[in-house]
N, C-alpha and C positions, 0 to 999 in steps of 0.2 A: 550410615556408616557403620561398614566392619571397624574395628577397635584393634590398635595394634597389638601385635603378640610382645614384642618388645617394648619396655614400660620405659624409666625415667633411667632408670639402673637393671637393663639387661628383662630377663625372664622372669621373672616371682610367679605364684602361687603357691598352692594346698599340696603337698610330695602326697603323691601317685596318685591324684584326682586332676587337680590340673596338670600338676608335673612331674609328666611321666616317663617310665622310661623309654618308651616307644621315643616321646618327644626327645629328650637327651638325646637319645641316637640318633634324630633326626637331624640335631642342630647340629650336632658334629660331623656328620655327613655332610648335610648346605654349608657347614664352616670351612670344609674343606677345600670344597666346590668356589665360595666365592673367595675366599682370603689365597688361597692358593694362588689365586690368578697374579696375585698384588705381587707376588715377590721373582724370583729366580730358583729355579732346583726345588726339591722336594718340599711341601711344606711341612711345620713344627709347631707342637703346639706344647708348651707349657703349661700344667694344670694342677691347680692347687683346690683347698676346700674346707669347707671349718667341718666343728665336730658332731654334726648333726647326724642324727641314726642315719639321714632318709641320703648324708652326702655318699657312703662306700656305692649304692647299688644306684645313683645316677651317675657318680663318677667313673664310675665301672660301663654302663650304657653308652654314655658321653667318647670314654677309652673305645671302645667300639666303634661305633659311627665314624670315628677317623682315622682308626688303625685299616678298617675295610676299603676308607675312602680312599685311603693312599698319606694318610700325613703320619708323620713321627709323633712319637710324645715321650715329654719328661715330667715324671711323676714326681711333684713336691709334694704331696703330704697335706697335713692338716696347716697352712703356716695361713698370716693373714693378707687380706686381698693386697695392697698394698707390696708386699714382697713378691706377689705371681707378676704385677709390673715390672717392677723391676729384676728378677730374672727373667722375664722374657726378654728385655733388653740387654740384659746381663750375659745372657747365652747364647743372642743374636737366633731366636728366636721367630718365626712367623707371627704368634700369635699367641697371649696368653688367655687363659682362660679359669673364672671360679666359679666353683658351686658352692655355692652363700645365699642366704636371704638376709644377709644384714643383721637387721639390728630387728628383724619380724621376729613372732615366736616360734616354739622351734618344731612346730608343724605344718610350717613352710619351706620352700627355699626354692636356690635362684640359680640361675647361668649367665655370668658377663662374659664377654671377649674385650680382649683388649690387642690392640694393632700392633708392629712389628715396633715400635717406639715409646709401647706400653703404657698407649692413652687408649683411652675407651670408643671404643667404634662409634663413626658416625652415625646418624639415622639414617642417611642413605646403605651403607655396608650393612644394617640392620634388619635393613626392609629386604635386601637381594638376600637375605641366611633366607629371612622368614619366605619371602617369595619361592625360595627354591628347597621348603621344606615337603612341597607334594610334588616334585621332581621327579622322575624314576631314573635313580644314579648305577648305572651300572660301578662292578667291584672293581679296584684298583688292580691291574696285572699285576703288580707286589704291594701284599699290604703293609701297612706301616711298623715301624718297629716302638717298641715299650724299652722304656728304662728308667731309672730313680735319676731327680737330679745330681745329686751328690754337694755335700756339701753346701746345700744351698741357703738354711738358715745363718752358718755362719759366715759367707759373702755379705746376706744380707744387715746380719748385725756391726758387722763392719761400715757397713754402706752409712747405718746410722748413729755409730760413733762415731766418724768423722763430721758427717753435718753439723753437728749440733756442732754449739756459738761457747759450748766451756765446759767443766767436770759442771757434776753436784755433791761435792765431797763433801759431809756434814749436814746433807739435805736430807729428812727425816722423810718418807715420799710412801700415801696409803695407792693400790693401784687397784683398782677395781676390772678385770679383766671377763667380764657379760659370763662366765665358762664357755667362753668362744675361743679363736684362732689364736685371742693375746697370750693364753693363759702359760706360755713357758718364755714364749718369748719378750713378750711387754716385761717381768718383771730381772730376765733377765740383760738387758740393753741398761735398765734404770743402776743395776747393779754394777754392771760393767761401768755405767759414767760416775761411778762411784758414793750412790745413795744408798740410802737404810732403808729398805722396802722392806712394805711388809703389802701383800698380795693377799686377796680378796677375792671368794669368785672363781675360783680357779682350779677348778678340779670338775671340766665337763663330760657329764655321761650320756651325753647324744640328747639327753629330752630336757635339759636346761638350761641352755642357751637365752640370755637377753629374761632371763625368769625371776621379777624380784629383783633385776640388778645391771649394770653396766650402765652407759650412758643415757638409757630412756629413762633412768631412774638417778642422778645425778648427786639427789642426794642421799643415798644408801652410805658411797663414799665419803661423802661431808659428814656424816656423822661418826663414822670410824675416825676420820683423823681429828675429830674435837674427843674424842674419845682415848686416843691414843696422844693427843694431846702432838701430832705430827702437826710438819711444816704445810704441806700441800696433802693434795688430792687428783689421783683420774680419774676420767672413769670412761673405758673402750666399750664398743660396740660389739656384736658377736663376729664380725671378721677384721676389727681395727682400724677401720679408716676414717673413723671419729674421734676426738678426745676432749673429753669437758674435763672443767677442773674444780675444783673446792682448797677457801681461802684455808689458814690456821683456825677462824674462827667458827670454819663450818659454811661458807655465806658461796652459793655456788656461780662460778664464772664462766658463761657460755660462747660460742665460737665468735661472737662479732665483738666481745671486749679481750678477747686472744687477738682478733683478727688486729683490730686499733691500737694494741703496745706492742704486735708485732711490726705494722706500718709506719709507728711513729718511730718505735728504736732503728728500724733500718736507712728510716729518712733520714732520720740525725745524724749514720755515717756514712751514707751515704751511695747506699745500697739499695734503692727502692727505683730502678729508672721512671721518670718521665712524674714521678710522685705524685703515683696513680695505685689505686690498690681494686680488685673486682670482688663485690659481694653480687650478694643476691637479691632479687626483691623484698625478699623475706627478712632482710637484715633490720637493725632497731631504730626506728627515729636516731635516737642517741649517737648514735655510730655515726650515722649519718652529720650529726652537729659539731661529734667530735674531731670524724677527717676536716671536714673546712676550718674549723678551729688553728687547725694543723698545716691549714696552707696541701690538704695531698688530694688530688681528686676522684671521687667515686667513679667506678663503672659500674652498674645492677643488672647481671645476667638474670635469664630463667633457671628456676631450683633444680638441683645437680650438681654435684660435682665437673660433670663434663661442662656441663653447657657452660661453668666458671673458667675451665679450661681454655673451652672454646675463645673467650672473651679475654683470657692472659695475652695469647700467642697472640691475635687481632690488634689489640693495644699496647703489646710487648711489657704489659706486667710481669714481674716477677713475683709477685706476691696474692692472695684472692681466699674467698674461701667461703662458709656459709654457719650463719650461727647456730645447727646443727652440733658443729664440731669438724665439719669436711675442710682442711686447712690443706693448700697447696704451695709447698714454698719451690718454684718452678727451676730454681737452680741446683733441686735436688731430687725433685720427684716430679710423675709425670701424670700424677692422680691422688687425691684425698690419701692422707697417711697421719692416723693418731696417732702413732710410736712416731712418726718425724717431726710433730706438734709437739710433743711432750717433751720428745728432746730438744726444739729449740726454746718454747717458753720456759720452761721448768731452766734454765740452762742461760738465758737472758735475766733471769730473778737471784742468778746464782752469782753470775759476773755484774749483773750492775749494781749489788747488793741491795738489793728490793727485795720487798715481798709478793706474793702473790696477789698479795689485796692491794698493793700500792699499786703495781703495773693494772690491775684491772681496772682500778679507778680514773684510768684516764677520757671514762666516759661512763655518761649517767644513761643506766639501762631504763628506761620506760617500762612500766606496767606493761603488762603483753597476757591476752588472753587466747591462749587456741583450744579451739574446738573442731573435734573432729565428727565429723558428722556419717553414718554408714547411710550406703546410698545403692540400690541397682543399675541406677544410671550414671555417671559422672559429670556428664554433661549438663544434670542438673544450675551446675553451677553457676551457668548463665541464662538461667529461666527468670524471666520478667519479674518475679514476684521477690526470687531474690537481690534480683540486682535494686531493684526499689527501695528493699532493706537494707543493700549496702546503701545507696545516695542518702538514705534518709539521716545514715550513722556516719557519715562523711561531713554532711553541711550541719551535727549539731557539732561534731569533733573539732572544725577548722583548721587550724595549720598544728594543733595541739594535741595531734594525733591523726592515722592512715588507720588505712581496713585494708583487709587482703581477702579473697577469696578462688579459691582453688580447688584444680581437684586434686586428686593426687596420682602420682605417677607409677605407684606401687602399689595401691591395696584401694580397694571399694569404698572411699571416702573423700567426703569436699571438705579440705581444711580452712576452717574460717579465724582471721587475725586481728585481732583488734592492739592497736595499742592506745593509751590515753594519759592523760596526769594521775590518774590516782585508778586505784586494783576496780575498787565498783565500776568507775566508765567504763572502762576498759569490756570489762566480764558482763556489766549487764546491756551493751552496743555486741556484745558475741553472743549470748543467747538469742538476744532475738534475730540474730541476720541467720546462729542455726533455729532458730524455728520455725525460721519460713523456707530454707533447706530442707527441711523434714515436710512441711506443709505441702513442697511443692517435689516432695518424692512419692 
C-alpha cells in the first residue's frame, strides 16, 4: 500500500530532494482546485514561512502554482504557524498555507494547509489535494494576484495580548526562539505584556533553526534561567506552535504539566465546559492521575494537534494539548499556539501569585523514556516480534506504568515510549522494545 504524501502535519521531507519546487508548485495548483470549491468567489490564500534557506524558493513555487490556477495570494513573510491560522480568518481568506518543517532540522521543510476557519485540513481534503497532483489542470483565464498582508504581525500581537489572563509586570523571562519564526514576535509579545525579557537563539540565518536549541532542547533555556536568576523560561520550536517551560530552579515543565495547571485553573473559575480536557495517547500517566483527582474528564486522541482539535470540537471541550507543548485554547485559537500558551501560562502564574514550579506541581510526572528508532518501513511498529516485546513490558509494569509504540507521522521513525515508577525501569523496557524494532527492520 502506498504511503500518504500528507503526514501528521502536512507534507514534509528533505528540501530539494523529497520536497521539491515542482511538488510545491503542483500542491499550490491542486489546493486551488480542491479548496476553491468550498467557498464563494475567487479563492485566496495567506502564505507564511519559517526562516529556513529553502523557504523562499518553496514559497515562490507554491505561490506560482496558486496564482496560475486562479487563486489570490496574501504574503505574510516569516511568521509563526499560528499567526497564519489567525490571519486566514482575520482576512477572510479561503485557506492559509505555511512553509515550515516545524521542529525538524534545517535541511527539512514542509507545507501545511489551513481551511477558511484556521483549522488544519481533514485527512479527506488532504487526500483530495494529493489525488489532484497528477491531474492536468488548465491555467486560469485570469491569474491570481499577489499582495503583502500588511500589518499582519501587529494584529496577531494585539490578539495575543488581549488573550492573556493578565500582565507579566515584574516577571523576568528567558525565551528561546529556536532561531525560528518566533525570533522577533515572541520577545515582542512578552515585553508588551510587561515582562523583562532575555531572548536567546533569536538570530536565524537560514541554517540554524532548531539546531541545539528550542523546544527539542528545553534544558538550554533552563540552564540560562538559572544562570541569569530569572523567574521562568519559555522554549518554542521552529514555527512556534509549541511552548515548553522552565521554572526558576531550572526544572523543565512540559505540555502535560501546563495543560494540567491550565485545566484546573479554568475549572476553578467555571471556564472549562463539561469539565473535560483533551490530550493524546502520549500523555503521562501522572496527567491522568491529576485530572482524576481534580474531577476532570480526559479524552485521549491520536497524536497531532489537529486530532486534538477534532476531539475538542466533538466533545465541546475548550482546552486540549500535547506533552510536546502544543496547546489549544479554543476560545482564542484554532490550532496549537506556543505564543498564546506562553501568554496564558505565565500570566496565570502572575495573577495567581504562584511560581511556575508551583503551577507545575499539580501533577507528578512519571519517569518516561522515549527512543526514536530509524526505520525504512514505519509499519514495522506492528510486527509480531515488536508486539511480543510490548506485551512482555506491559505485563511486567502492570498498573504502575505504560507502553506506547507508534510510527511517526512526519519522519521515518518508530517511537518507543515507556513510563514507569523509576528511570531505570522505563529505560530498560524501552531499550528492549527498541531493539526488537531494530531487529524486525
